PAVEX-678209 format. One record per residue: x, y, z of N, C-alpha, C in turn. Coordinates in steps of 0.001 Angstrom, whole numbers, plus 500000, padded with zeros to 6 digits. Example, Ala and Ser with C-alpha at 12.3 -4.5 7.8 and 13.67 -1.06 7.14 Angstrom:
<ropas>
+--------+--------+--------+--------+--------+--------+--------+--------+--------+
:    nc1 :    nc2 :    nc3 :   cac1 :   cac2 :   cac3 :    cc1 :    cc2 :    cc3 :
+--------+--------+--------+--------+--------+--------+--------+--------+--------+
: 513190 : 494310 : 507800 : 512300 : 495500 : 507800 : 513200 : 496700 : 507800 :
: 512850 : 497750 : 507080 : 513670 : 498940 : 507140 : 512900 : 500030 : 507870 :
+--------+--------+--------+--------+--------+--------+--------+--------+--------+
</ropas>
This chain:
<ropas>
+--------+--------+--------+--------+--------+--------+--------+--------+--------+
:    nc1 :    nc2 :    nc3 :   cac1 :   cac2 :   cac3 :    cc1 :    cc2 :    cc3 :
+--------+--------+--------+--------+--------+--------+--------+--------+--------+
: 641441 : 711910 : 263816 : 641235 : 713151 : 264015 : 640299 : 713636 : 265128 :
: 639419 : 712672 : 265904 : 638673 : 712742 : 267132 : 639719 : 712971 : 267944 :
: 640744 : 712354 : 268293 : 641654 : 711968 : 269265 : 642207 : 713373 : 269748 :
: 642640 : 713844 : 268533 : 643145 : 715246 : 268198 : 642247 : 716378 : 268842 :
: 641042 : 716547 : 268033 : 640006 : 717202 : 268705 : 639713 : 716997 : 270560 :
: 639753 : 715571 : 270457 : 639407 : 715800 : 272086 : 640820 : 715960 : 273005 :
: 641743 : 715879 : 272472 : 642918 : 716366 : 273527 : 642783 : 718407 : 273195 :
: 642637 : 718536 : 272249 : 642228 : 719693 : 271670 : 641655 : 720418 : 273049 :
: 640431 : 719897 : 272976 : 638999 : 720415 : 273956 : 639598 : 720262 : 275370 :
: 640876 : 719280 : 275566 : 640817 : 719170 : 277379 : 641676 : 720422 : 277570 :
: 642571 : 720507 : 276252 : 643584 : 721912 : 276845 : 642959 : 723384 : 277047 :
: 641578 : 723128 : 276043 : 640884 : 724591 : 275765 : 639934 : 724506 : 277253 :
: 639531 : 723639 : 277354 : 638781 : 724081 : 278202 : 638850 : 723983 : 280004 :
: 640637 : 723690 : 280279 : 641299 : 723621 : 280774 : 641808 : 725342 : 281294 :
: 641548 : 725435 : 279944 : 642488 : 727039 : 279885 : 641119 : 728131 : 280353 :
: 639934 : 727676 : 280045 : 638687 : 728135 : 280306 : 638156 : 728400 : 281496 :
: 638521 : 727257 : 282282 : 638778 : 726965 : 283760 : 639606 : 727900 : 284286 :
: 640737 : 728115 : 284275 : 641872 : 728421 : 284855 : 641380 : 730124 : 284299 :
: 640973 : 730668 : 283106 : 640892 : 731469 : 282822 : 639464 : 732506 : 283738 :
: 638252 : 731551 : 284067 : 637569 : 732288 : 284808 : 638069 : 731679 : 286559 :
: 638793 : 730872 : 286766 : 638923 : 730959 : 288286 : 639581 : 732011 : 288399 :
: 641194 : 732292 : 288055 : 641422 : 733812 : 288305 : 641081 : 734873 : 288136 :
: 640004 : 735214 : 286994 : 639671 : 736424 : 286679 : 638246 : 736438 : 287728 :
: 637636 : 735688 : 288578 : 636772 : 735891 : 289542 : 637492 : 735584 : 291186 :
: 638545 : 735111 : 291114 : 638966 : 734623 : 292043 : 638921 : 735821 : 293610 :
: 639282 : 737080 : 293012 : 639916 : 737915 : 294016 : 638149 : 738864 : 294086 :
: 637284 : 738728 : 293060 : 636456 : 739807 : 293111 : 634919 : 739129 : 293899 :
: 634808 : 737382 : 293534 : 633487 : 737050 : 294077 : 634268 : 735763 : 295215 :
: 633256 : 735712 : 296059 : 633390 : 734794 : 296935 : 633183 : 733345 : 296747 :
: 632117 : 733117 : 296006 : 631614 : 732194 : 295388 : 632239 : 731751 : 294293 :
: 633459 : 732308 : 293577 : 634035 : 732234 : 292469 : 634138 : 730987 : 291755 :
: 634092 : 729706 : 292554 : 634630 : 728341 : 291838 : 632940 : 728369 : 291718 :
: 631716 : 728227 : 292334 : 630596 : 727911 : 291744 : 630372 : 728570 : 290366 :
: 630477 : 730015 : 290540 : 630223 : 730668 : 289216 : 631251 : 730048 : 287821 :
: 632403 : 729872 : 288365 : 633715 : 729857 : 287096 : 633041 : 728243 : 286547 :
: 632723 : 727381 : 287521 : 632395 : 726031 : 286935 : 630509 : 726524 : 286029 :
: 630192 : 727272 : 286593 : 628563 : 727550 : 285600 : 629175 : 728120 : 284116 :
: 629865 : 728919 : 284437 : 630491 : 729270 : 282945 : 631108 : 728306 : 282444 :
: 631886 : 727359 : 282570 : 632428 : 726632 : 281938 : 631550 : 725626 : 281026 :
: 630392 : 725300 : 282344 : 629280 : 724301 : 281784 : 628506 : 724801 : 280710 :
: 628538 : 726463 : 281031 : 627767 : 726986 : 279921 : 628290 : 726590 : 278425 :
: 629629 : 726984 : 278558 : 630319 : 726907 : 277022 : 630524 : 725693 : 276300 :
: 630192 : 724611 : 277422 : 630781 : 723233 : 277159 : 629178 : 723093 : 276461 :
: 628199 : 723306 : 276854 : 626521 : 722873 : 276695 : 626641 : 723471 : 275487 :
: 627110 : 725098 : 274801 : 626940 : 725775 : 273738 : 627374 : 724893 : 272474 :
: 628650 : 724243 : 272904 : 629771 : 723471 : 271839 : 628404 : 722372 : 270965 :
: 628107 : 721671 : 272743 : 627333 : 720367 : 272296 : 626372 : 720896 : 271429 :
: 625420 : 721748 : 271969 : 624370 : 722556 : 271280 : 624574 : 722984 : 269839 :
: 625102 : 723959 : 269942 : 625559 : 724158 : 268463 : 626088 : 723169 : 267295 :
: 626734 : 722392 : 267816 : 627033 : 721573 : 266680 : 625736 : 720430 : 266207 :
: 625021 : 719938 : 267572 : 623663 : 719506 : 267077 : 623005 : 720243 : 266161 :
: 622524 : 721562 : 266617 : 621665 : 722303 : 265567 : 622218 : 722214 : 264336 :
: 623385 : 722594 : 263984 : 623694 : 722917 : 262773 : 623646 : 721558 : 262109 :
: 624057 : 720112 : 262720 : 623914 : 719378 : 262214 : 622151 : 718993 : 261888 :
: 621567 : 718563 : 262413 : 620104 : 718775 : 262428 : 619526 : 719625 : 261433 :
: 619698 : 720795 : 261124 : 619807 : 721561 : 259520 : 620070 : 721612 : 258542 :
: 621167 : 720614 : 258561 : 622034 : 719826 : 257269 : 622661 : 721102 : 256962 :
: 623262 : 722468 : 258288 : 624454 : 722841 : 257356 : 625798 : 722798 : 257447 :
: 625727 : 721365 : 258435 : 627404 : 721018 : 258433 : 627248 : 719493 : 258307 :
: 628097 : 718560 : 258073 : 628265 : 717423 : 257615 : 628777 : 716649 : 258456 :
: 629032 : 715205 : 258319 : 628895 : 714543 : 259778 : 630395 : 714455 : 260211 :
: 631573 : 714505 : 259551 : 632513 : 714981 : 260342 : 633036 : 716125 : 260594 :
: 632301 : 717308 : 260701 : 632313 : 718723 : 260912 : 631589 : 718237 : 262334 :
: 630584 : 717635 : 262337 : 629737 : 717482 : 263670 : 631042 : 716714 : 264715 :
: 631592 : 716056 : 264176 : 632793 : 715317 : 265039 : 633422 : 716446 : 265301 :
: 634310 : 717357 : 265043 : 635002 : 718346 : 265733 : 634059 : 718840 : 266668 :
: 633022 : 719180 : 266810 : 632296 : 719328 : 267781 : 632384 : 718606 : 268722 :
: 632172 : 717061 : 268568 : 632052 : 716308 : 270043 : 633291 : 715761 : 270368 :
: 634079 : 716053 : 269625 : 635447 : 715934 : 269715 : 635939 : 716901 : 270748 :
: 635964 : 717869 : 270363 : 636231 : 719522 : 271414 : 635320 : 719457 : 273110 :
: 634145 : 719162 : 272712 : 633352 : 719032 : 274098 : 633123 : 717744 : 274363 :
: 633673 : 716735 : 273649 : 634426 : 715168 : 274504 : 635445 : 715713 : 275512 :
: 636171 : 716325 : 274850 : 637382 : 717005 : 276086 : 637310 : 717728 : 277058 :
: 636213 : 718440 : 276918 : 636316 : 719153 : 278080 : 635034 : 718358 : 279492 :
: 634518 : 717781 : 278587 : 633407 : 717076 : 279245 : 634534 : 715792 : 279898 :
: 635294 : 715343 : 279557 : 636522 : 714327 : 280159 : 637257 : 715343 : 281591 :
: 637017 : 716266 : 281237 : 638059 : 717428 : 282109 : 637069 : 717566 : 283704 :
: 635504 : 717709 : 282733 : 635040 : 718546 : 283728 : 634559 : 716939 : 284988 :
: 634462 : 715459 : 284173 : 634538 : 714804 : 284761 : 635574 : 714290 : 285624 :
: 636707 : 714623 : 285423 : 637709 : 714483 : 286169 : 637955 : 715540 : 287519 :
: 636928 : 716764 : 287211 : 636841 : 717638 : 288424 : 635821 : 717021 : 289333 :
: 634463 : 716672 : 288975 : 633482 : 716290 : 289588 : 633905 : 714769 : 290744 :
: 634799 : 713794 : 290381 : 635165 : 712985 : 290838 : 636155 : 713265 : 291689 :
: 637099 : 714076 : 291602 : 637900 : 714749 : 292494 : 636949 : 715487 : 293893 :
: 635732 : 715806 : 293149 : 635151 : 716878 : 294345 : 633633 : 716018 : 294873 :
: 633726 : 714805 : 294511 : 632508 : 713720 : 294836 : 631355 : 713928 : 294644 :
: 630872 : 714608 : 293358 : 629936 : 714898 : 292591 : 629761 : 713370 : 292135 :
: 629302 : 712536 : 292723 : 629464 : 711254 : 292106 : 628284 : 711116 : 291021 :
: 626784 : 711851 : 291467 : 625634 : 711323 : 290371 : 626171 : 712472 : 289293 :
: 626605 : 713488 : 289045 : 627028 : 714391 : 287802 : 628026 : 713662 : 287220 :
: 628975 : 712622 : 287789 : 629777 : 711733 : 287389 : 629322 : 710535 : 286350 :
: 628084 : 709954 : 287234 : 627001 : 709011 : 286144 : 626683 : 709440 : 285261 :
: 626375 : 710636 : 284964 : 625638 : 711800 : 284321 : 626668 : 711453 : 282630 :
: 627669 : 712438 : 283224 : 628452 : 712744 : 282063 : 629097 : 711494 : 281376 :
: 629585 : 710186 : 282316 : 630268 : 708834 : 281832 : 629362 : 708569 : 280816 :
: 627852 : 707932 : 281248 : 626945 : 707742 : 280022 : 627088 : 708622 : 278908 :
: 626638 : 710381 : 279175 : 627359 : 711106 : 277776 : 628913 : 710305 : 277058 :
: 629649 : 710420 : 277525 : 630752 : 710157 : 277135 : 630543 : 709075 : 276237 :
: 629754 : 707731 : 276721 : 629502 : 706669 : 275894 : 628755 : 706934 : 274760 :
: 627670 : 707824 : 275008 : 626739 : 707974 : 273978 : 627377 : 708488 : 272698 :
: 628477 : 709528 : 273213 : 629215 : 709775 : 272095 : 630457 : 709292 : 271267 :
: 630903 : 708436 : 271827 : 631951 : 707436 : 271409 : 631184 : 706699 : 270417 :
: 630099 : 706346 : 270577 : 629633 : 704924 : 269744 : 629620 : 705502 : 268051 :
: 629384 : 706832 : 267833 : 629029 : 707197 : 265911 : 631177 : 707044 : 265996 :
: 631926 : 707570 : 267158 : 633212 : 707529 : 266630 : 634092 : 705970 : 266272 :
: 633475 : 705175 : 267207 : 633716 : 703775 : 266933 : 633801 : 703452 : 265872 :
: 631921 : 703919 : 265802 : 631444 : 703292 : 264318 : 632348 : 703685 : 262844 :
: 632439 : 705004 : 262902 : 633099 : 705222 : 261666 : 634326 : 704983 : 261712 :
: 635179 : 703870 : 262931 : 636889 : 703391 : 262429 : 636593 : 702228 : 262445 :
: 635539 : 701334 : 262171 : 635091 : 700308 : 262202 : 635747 : 699466 : 263502 :
: 635535 : 699995 : 264371 : 635817 : 699340 : 265861 : 634846 : 698846 : 266342 :
: 633579 : 699558 : 266154 : 632321 : 699176 : 266850 : 630880 : 699113 : 265518 :
: 630367 : 698447 : 265157 : 629337 : 698542 : 263919 : 628332 : 699149 : 264261 :
: 627721 : 700202 : 264057 : 626652 : 700656 : 264187 : 625521 : 701206 : 263240 :
: 624350 : 701737 : 263368 : 623682 : 702593 : 262179 : 624524 : 703585 : 261980 :
: 624180 : 704138 : 260479 : 624772 : 705439 : 260218 : 624124 : 706459 : 260685 :
: 622824 : 706067 : 261229 : 621516 : 707436 : 261446 : 621591 : 707542 : 263267 :
: 623094 : 707216 : 263472 : 622712 : 707314 : 265144 : 623388 : 708483 : 265187 :
: 624302 : 709102 : 264165 : 624638 : 710680 : 264454 : 623327 : 711848 : 264572 :
: 622211 : 711593 : 263832 : 620982 : 712041 : 263785 : 620353 : 712129 : 265402 :
: 620307 : 710339 : 265582 : 620056 : 710466 : 266673 : 620442 : 710973 : 268737 :
: 622034 : 711138 : 268262 : 622388 : 711760 : 268763 : 622664 : 712933 : 269416 :
: 622517 : 713797 : 268102 : 622285 : 714933 : 267303 : 621007 : 715396 : 268175 :
: 619908 : 715229 : 268074 : 618633 : 715299 : 268644 : 618739 : 714984 : 270034 :
: 619326 : 713962 : 270741 : 619632 : 714269 : 272045 : 620156 : 715591 : 272610 :
: 621470 : 715593 : 271966 : 621707 : 717040 : 272231 : 621917 : 718316 : 271961 :
: 620449 : 718302 : 271224 : 619724 : 719349 : 271889 : 619210 : 719949 : 272843 :
: 619418 : 718735 : 274090 : 618898 : 719052 : 275190 : 619790 : 720218 : 275988 :
: 621112 : 720248 : 275150 : 622296 : 721020 : 275781 : 621882 : 722915 : 275709 :
: 620947 : 723063 : 275255 : 620360 : 724378 : 274888 : 619854 : 724649 : 276263 :
: 619436 : 723557 : 276839 : 618487 : 724362 : 278204 : 619863 : 724644 : 279465 :
: 620518 : 723734 : 279176 : 621682 : 723849 : 280289 : 622269 : 725331 : 280164 :
: 622055 : 726189 : 279501 : 622747 : 727580 : 278940 : 621957 : 728529 : 279580 :
: 620222 : 727503 : 280276 : 619524 : 728852 : 280863 : 619457 : 728308 : 282349 :
: 619731 : 727208 : 282186 : 620098 : 726637 : 283677 : 621397 : 727228 : 284410 :
: 622096 : 727184 : 283938 : 623232 : 727950 : 284147 : 623394 : 729478 : 284353 :
: 622838 : 729801 : 283704 : 622552 : 731470 : 283869 : 621468 : 731767 : 284586 :
: 620441 : 731154 : 285398 : 619897 : 731518 : 286443 : 620563 : 731001 : 287736 :
: 621283 : 729852 : 287508 : 622349 : 729458 : 288577 : 623129 : 730493 : 289087 :
: 623998 : 731553 : 288013 : 624912 : 732258 : 288492 : 624166 : 733589 : 289030 :
: 622870 : 734000 : 288667 : 622017 : 734897 : 289100 : 621502 : 734681 : 290402 :
: 621467 : 733704 : 290551 : 620886 : 733219 : 292293 : 621863 : 733311 : 293010 :
: 623496 : 733282 : 292955 : 624545 : 733126 : 293515 : 624990 : 734440 : 293952 :
: 624467 : 735405 : 292267 : 624583 : 736684 : 292802 : 623555 : 737590 : 293614 :
: 623010 : 736622 : 293970 : 621714 : 737247 : 294773 : 620674 : 738489 : 293468 :
: 620940 : 738289 : 292297 : 619879 : 738794 : 291351 : 618857 : 737344 : 291356 :
: 618325 : 737100 : 292258 : 616900 : 736191 : 291728 : 615471 : 737060 : 291613 :
: 615393 : 738440 : 291840 : 614233 : 739222 : 291973 : 614347 : 739959 : 290350 :
: 615611 : 739683 : 289660 : 615785 : 740267 : 288670 : 615132 : 739776 : 287081 :
: 614392 : 740082 : 286488 : 613235 : 740102 : 285150 : 614366 : 739169 : 284623 :
: 615472 : 739394 : 284395 : 616203 : 738134 : 283399 : 616217 : 737041 : 283853 :
: 616012 : 736924 : 285516 : 616148 : 735605 : 286384 : 615043 : 735053 : 285599 :
: 613800 : 735695 : 285773 : 612579 : 735120 : 285800 : 612639 : 734467 : 283997 :
: 612846 : 735416 : 283198 : 612615 : 734888 : 281731 : 613515 : 734146 : 281794 :
: 614782 : 733426 : 282174 : 615842 : 732135 : 282238 : 614788 : 730997 : 282443 :
: 614307 : 731327 : 283859 : 613596 : 730238 : 284542 : 612378 : 729677 : 283824 :
: 611576 : 730716 : 282925 : 610433 : 730568 : 281969 : 610786 : 729750 : 280744 :
: 612034 : 730331 : 280162 : 612546 : 729667 : 279234 : 613459 : 728306 : 279054 :
: 613420 : 728093 : 280431 : 614282 : 726935 : 280762 : 613398 : 725715 : 280690 :
: 612128 : 726179 : 281816 : 611037 : 725306 : 281574 : 610256 : 724729 : 280259 :
: 610087 : 725771 : 279661 : 609697 : 725295 : 278164 : 610496 : 724605 : 277197 :
: 611984 : 725210 : 277260 : 612956 : 724224 : 276608 : 612873 : 722897 : 277388 :
: 612967 : 722907 : 278735 : 613244 : 721306 : 279350 : 611658 : 720447 : 278786 :
: 610594 : 721187 : 278567 : 609272 : 720235 : 278174 : 609459 : 719969 : 276561 :
: 609891 : 720825 : 275755 : 610312 : 720579 : 274494 : 611461 : 719262 : 274054 :
: 612708 : 720121 : 274527 : 613837 : 719548 : 274004 : 614229 : 718567 : 274998 :
: 613490 : 717943 : 276621 : 614097 : 717147 : 277254 : 613101 : 715930 : 277473 :
: 611871 : 716518 : 277681 : 610934 : 715094 : 277916 : 610151 : 714932 : 276904 :
: 609703 : 715733 : 276000 : 609128 : 715452 : 275032 : 609850 : 714733 : 273869 :
: 611462 : 715562 : 273496 : 612225 : 714994 : 272873 : 612915 : 713663 : 272838 :
: 613579 : 713585 : 274508 : 613687 : 712307 : 274767 : 612753 : 710654 : 274881 :
: 611731 : 711273 : 275419 : 610680 : 710560 : 274952 : 610259 : 709612 : 273821 :
: 610168 : 710620 : 272653 : 610247 : 710152 : 271351 : 611461 : 709000 : 270652 :
: 612449 : 709674 : 271631 : 613625 : 709036 : 270988 : 613591 : 707579 : 271347 :
: 613218 : 707581 : 272727 : 613052 : 705866 : 273153 : 612132 : 705008 : 272559 :
: 611115 : 706184 : 272011 : 610418 : 705311 : 271357 : 610936 : 704438 : 270193 :
: 611630 : 705556 : 269338 : 612407 : 705253 : 268313 : 613137 : 703849 : 268022 :
: 614057 : 703912 : 269525 : 615070 : 703203 : 269732 : 614318 : 701552 : 270152 :
: 613132 : 701791 : 270578 : 612331 : 700327 : 270894 : 612092 : 699935 : 269773 :
: 611178 : 700725 : 268782 : 611071 : 700234 : 267304 : 611796 : 700003 : 266851 :
: 612990 : 700425 : 267002 : 614323 : 699430 : 266370 : 615085 : 698310 : 266511 :
: 614472 : 698151 : 267660 : 615077 : 697623 : 268753 : 616956 : 697239 : 269299 :
: 617102 : 698591 : 269531 : 618304 : 699204 : 270183 : 618589 : 698989 : 271695 :
: 618522 : 697793 : 271994 : 618385 : 697312 : 273083 : 619186 : 697965 : 274363 :
: 620841 : 698043 : 273581 : 621793 : 698571 : 274563 : 621465 : 699931 : 275114 :
: 621367 : 700829 : 273897 : 621574 : 701884 : 274019 : 620205 : 702761 : 274564 :
: 619307 : 701731 : 274272 : 617268 : 702103 : 275037 : 617839 : 701878 : 276591 :
: 618601 : 700840 : 276871 : 618384 : 700603 : 278604 : 619612 : 700634 : 279339 :
: 620781 : 701286 : 278457 : 622016 : 701528 : 279306 : 621794 : 703204 : 279238 :
: 621503 : 703577 : 278326 : 621955 : 705281 : 278233 : 620623 : 705830 : 278218 :
: 619392 : 705340 : 277235 : 618606 : 706252 : 276801 : 617499 : 706380 : 277908 :
: 617151 : 705239 : 278360 : 616105 : 705244 : 279465 : 616166 : 705844 : 281094 :
: 617725 : 705498 : 281667 : 618205 : 706670 : 282415 : 618326 : 707506 : 282302 :
: 618944 : 707999 : 281427 : 618565 : 709518 : 281530 : 617111 : 710036 : 280895 :
: 616203 : 709329 : 280360 : 615314 : 709931 : 280485 : 614472 : 710691 : 281597 :
: 614346 : 709409 : 282959 : 613980 : 709193 : 283728 : 614560 : 710285 : 284566 :
: 615868 : 710476 : 284472 : 616606 : 712218 : 285052 : 616232 : 713128 : 284709 :
: 615749 : 713055 : 283404 : 615305 : 714574 : 283007 : 613502 : 714885 : 283897 :
: 612626 : 713563 : 283889 : 611534 : 713964 : 284219 : 611946 : 714122 : 285697 :
: 612722 : 713703 : 286291 : 612477 : 713737 : 287532 : 613500 : 715189 : 288413 :
: 614374 : 715578 : 287124 : 615498 : 717236 : 287389 : 613781 : 718112 : 286653 :
: 613365 : 717892 : 285973 : 611916 : 719025 : 285796 : 610956 : 718890 : 286792 :
: 610636 : 717862 : 287538 : 609579 : 717793 : 288977 : 610251 : 718889 : 289997 :
: 612139 : 718788 : 289682 : 612545 : 719342 : 290816 : 612426 : 720928 : 291002 :
: 612771 : 721236 : 289177 : 612967 : 722285 : 288821 : 611692 : 722815 : 288896 :
: 610513 : 722543 : 288392 : 609145 : 723137 : 288598 : 608649 : 723834 : 289739 :
: 608774 : 722437 : 290797 : 608568 : 723040 : 292435 : 609433 : 723949 : 292956 :
: 610700 : 723828 : 292497 : 611449 : 725239 : 292871 : 610535 : 726587 : 292472 :
: 610409 : 726490 : 291092 : 610027 : 727525 : 290028 : 608402 : 728217 : 290627 :
: 607785 : 727525 : 291250 : 606340 : 727588 : 291751 : 606977 : 728342 : 293168 :
: 607897 : 727669 : 294002 : 607881 : 727779 : 295557 : 608685 : 729193 : 295540 :
: 609410 : 729464 : 294156 : 609804 : 731088 : 294059 : 608552 : 732375 : 293471 :
: 607975 : 732057 : 292814 : 606397 : 732726 : 292515 : 605736 : 732872 : 293555 :
: 605268 : 731919 : 294612 : 604577 : 731991 : 296023 : 605622 : 733252 : 296755 :
: 606700 : 733151 : 296921 : 607562 : 733671 : 298011 : 607572 : 735533 : 297207 :
: 607404 : 735168 : 295936 : 607783 : 736722 : 295421 : 606416 : 737622 : 295506 :
: 605222 : 736672 : 294962 : 604359 : 736984 : 294905 : 603235 : 736977 : 296102 :
+--------+--------+--------+--------+--------+--------+--------+--------+--------+
</ropas>
């Protein structure tokens, strides 16, 4: 079933990419940047929604894996695009994320044996995708020269607050949990690199926000 939803995700996100590209191509010069941001917003929403519903116990594991499969397909499609356009740093991020998603699927099919509660850890991790929605919104508004609007300022404030709770605090606590459990592979191969990246990205975002305030006021 995961293979089917993954293939379905690839088809869906290829259609989404084509749709946005065609719709924006004749209207906006920077259509490719904006269409990619819209694409990533939908991808983040799928991961964030699925993980949130699972954490709230509104869906069961097999339904979570539907969300993961479709999102995984979209992630593979975008990884291929990033590789073609030489965006290798984001490629590495996507590949680590893809490994993180595939672990519970392999465990479910007895290919890889892992703790059943890994679905909970993965869902907690994917809650950070809510912040990407506001990151992409701010990026789109910036590209459209709407960086002096109220919605742009609110988007950035929500982004920074969300980053603190859903990425810095959340990711750090997850790494402590993995360390206590002795999950060495996930901790060192996926957990710590992503956590370091989150702190690095937060510093960059915070500095940009401070500079924007100085320029504006």
